[in-house]
N, C-alpha and C positions, 0 to 999 in steps of 0.2 A: 845774503843777497848775491854773493859771487856765484852761487849755484844757479840762480835764475839768469844772471848775465851769461854764464857759460852756455846754457841750453838755448838761449835766444840770440846768440852771436850771429851777425849778418855774414853773408858770403864775402869772401876776399878780405876779411878782417882777422888779424892774428891777436889773440888775447893771451896775455901772460898774467897769471894771478899770483900775488904774493901771499895773501891771506895771513895765516899764523906764522909764516916764515919771516915776516917783517914786523918789528915793533915800531909802530908809527909815532910813538912818543919819544923815540930815540932819534934825535935830529941827524946825527952823523950816519946812522944806518939808512935813514931815508935818503939823504943826499947821495950816499954811495950806491944804493940800489937804483935810483933814478938815473944817475950818471952812467951806470953800467948798462942799463936797459935802453936808454935813449928813446923813450916812447913818444909817439905823436900826441896821444891823449892819455890822461890819467883819470880814472873814475874812482873817487873816494866814497865808498859806501860804508866805511867803518864808522862806528859811533859808540859812545857810552850811552846806552839807552835804558839803563835801570833808573827810571824816573824817580821813584821813591828813595832808592839808595843814594842817589845823587845829593839829596838833602843833607846827608851825613858824610858824603865824600865829594865835596865840591872841587877839591884840588885834582882828584883823579878824573872827574868829569871834564874839568877845564883842560887837562892835559891831552885828552883824546879829542874832545869836541872843538877845541880852539887852537891850542899850542901846536898840535900835530898838523892842523890845517895850514898853519903858517909855515911849518917845515916843508910840507908838500908844495905850497905855493912858491917858496923860494927855490926849491929844487926844480919846479916846473919852469920858472923864469930862467934858471941857469941853463936848461936844456932846450928851451923853446917849446915845451909841451903845453897843450891846453889842459885845464883842470876842470873836471866835472865833479861837483860836490853835492851830496844828498843832505838836505836839511829837513825841517819839520814845521808843522803847524803850531808847535808850542812856542814859537818866537812871538806869536801874537798874544793879546790879552783876552779878556772875556768876550769881547765882540758885542755887536748890537743886533744880531739876527740877520745880517747881510754878509754874503761871502767876502772873505778878505781878498782884496786885489794884491798884486805883487808889491805895490808901493804903499799899501796901507800902513798906518803907524804901528810900530812894534812895541810890545809891552809885556814881556814874558812874566809869568806868575810863579815860576819854579826855577830851581837851580839848573835843571836840565835845559829848560828853555833859554835861560840866560847864557849858558855855555854854548849852545848851538847858535845863538845870535852872535856871540863873540866870534865864532868861526866864520859866519857869513861876513862880518865886518872886516875880517882879515882879507877875504877875497876882494871885497869892494875897494879896500885900500891898496892892495898889492897887484891885483890882476883884474881890473875893472873891464877890460876889453877881451881878455883871453881866458876867462873862467865862466862857468855857469853854476849857479846855485839852484838846484831843483828841490823845492819843498814838497813834502808829501805827508801822509797821515794814515794812521790805523792800518799799518801794513801787515799782511798775513801771507802764508804760503803753505804748500803741502810739505815743505822741507823746513825743519827746525821747529822751535817753540814759538807759539803765537796764540792770539785770542781764539781763533777758530778751532785749533787743535785742542786747546784747553777746554773749550765748551763741549767738544765731542767726547772728551774723556770724562768730564764731570757729568754730562747727561747720560752716559752709559753706566756711571757708578751710582747715581742718585736719582730720586724721583722728583726732585725739586731743586731749583737754582734761582738765586737772586742776582739781578743785573741792573746796573745804573741806567736810569731812564731819562735823566735830565742833563746829559752831556751829548751833544750832537756833532757829528762829523761825517766823513766820507770814507768807508772802508776801501782799501786799496790792495789788489792782488799784486804781489811782488813781481810776478812775471810781466804784468802790464807796465809796472815801473821800470823794469829792466829794458823792455822794448822802447820805452820813451827815452831812456838814457842813450840807447844806441842811436835813435833818430837824432837826438841832440848832438851826439858826437859826430855823426856824419854830416849834419847840417852846420856844424861849427857855431852852434848857438852860444850866446853869452848873456850875461846879466843875471836876472832872477826870474824863474818861471815856477809854475805850480803843476803838480800831477797827482791826481787821486782817481779813484773810481768815480764815475758820474753819479749824481744823486746824493741824497743825504739820509742819515739814519741816526738814531740813538744807539747806545750799546745794547739796550733792551731790544730794539727793533732788529739789530744785527743778530742777537742771540736767537730770537724767534725765527728769523729767516734761516739760520744755521740748522735749527732743529727741523724745520719743514723740508729743506732741501736734503738734509742728511737722511731723514726718514724715507723720503722717496727713493733714495739710492741704497737703502738697506744698511746705512752706517750706524743708525740708531734703531733699535727694534721696538721701542715703546714711546708713548707720549710722556713728556716731562713738563711739569709745571714751571713756567718761567715767571718769576715775580719781579715787577718793576720796583727799583729802589731809588731813593734820592741820594744825592751826594752826601747829605748830612747823615744818612743812615749807614753810609759806608765810607767813613773818614780814612784818609790816606796821608802819609807824611808830606807828600807834595800836592800842591793845589793843581787842579785841572781846569782848563777853560770849559765853560758850559757850551760854548758855540765856537767851533773852529773849522768851519767849512771854507775851503779855498776856491777862489774864482779860477776857472780853467780856460776861458775862451781865448785869452792871449796865447797860452801855450798851444792850444789846438791849432791856432793860426800859424804860430811860429814853426811848429813841427809838422804841419799838415797831417795831423793825426788826432783822431777823437778817441776819448776813453769810452769803454763799454760801461753800461750801468753796473754798479757794484754787485747787484744781485746776479746778473748774468755771469760776471767773473767768479763769484762765489760758487755758482753751480759748476762751472768748468773746473775750478780748482778741486772741489769735492770729488769729482769723477776720478781724479788722479789717485785718490785714497782707496778706491774700490779694489 
């Protein structure tokens, strides 16, 4: 995510990235780094995101997704910095087919979701007026490992692929999320907001669109059969919500910025891979 933040940085903003140089689970290191840098705004895009692995490593997930957030919050308070924190649709439960608003009841169904919710609760308790929790979902980029790049690799290797068709959400280009974070930083937004690509899709729909767009750009040279699967046909250690679409209108108004439809963003991102 820091790569997308770097290339979308607004004019007259100085960005200092710590990345792998800082172990955010080390509270003393966090306090020392923040005290030394004296930032106006801290953007925390770090997370333990191995959803299935978190089921067997709950302490590690909690250390990154919640305990480290508390360290960052306390360091922010000590220096007067604002803290922007990226969270997830996984804090919600299975849903009823309506997009989740920012104040909808939370009921995570996985260890990952529970640890991310714990991180959110830290901010609500310690920095209710000087922090922003920006929830997102289904993030992909031309940089790093993600669903889109996995599908491109698999589709180029095989003539057939199976993808879950009964889990629905909103694909999100990381560059779009980065730009939303910069808007939030400059606008001094606080509280909880949502940011994803506009529109909805199942993972199956997403995979079909990836193939169609990639073939038009020459990234895939043949048609691949995409088979829809049910969650029961593809069991995983961690439960996934069947419907996790996030309501966006409050964020669009707060940031004075609208998200592009996810398929438009997908097309733009794939062009970067040509």
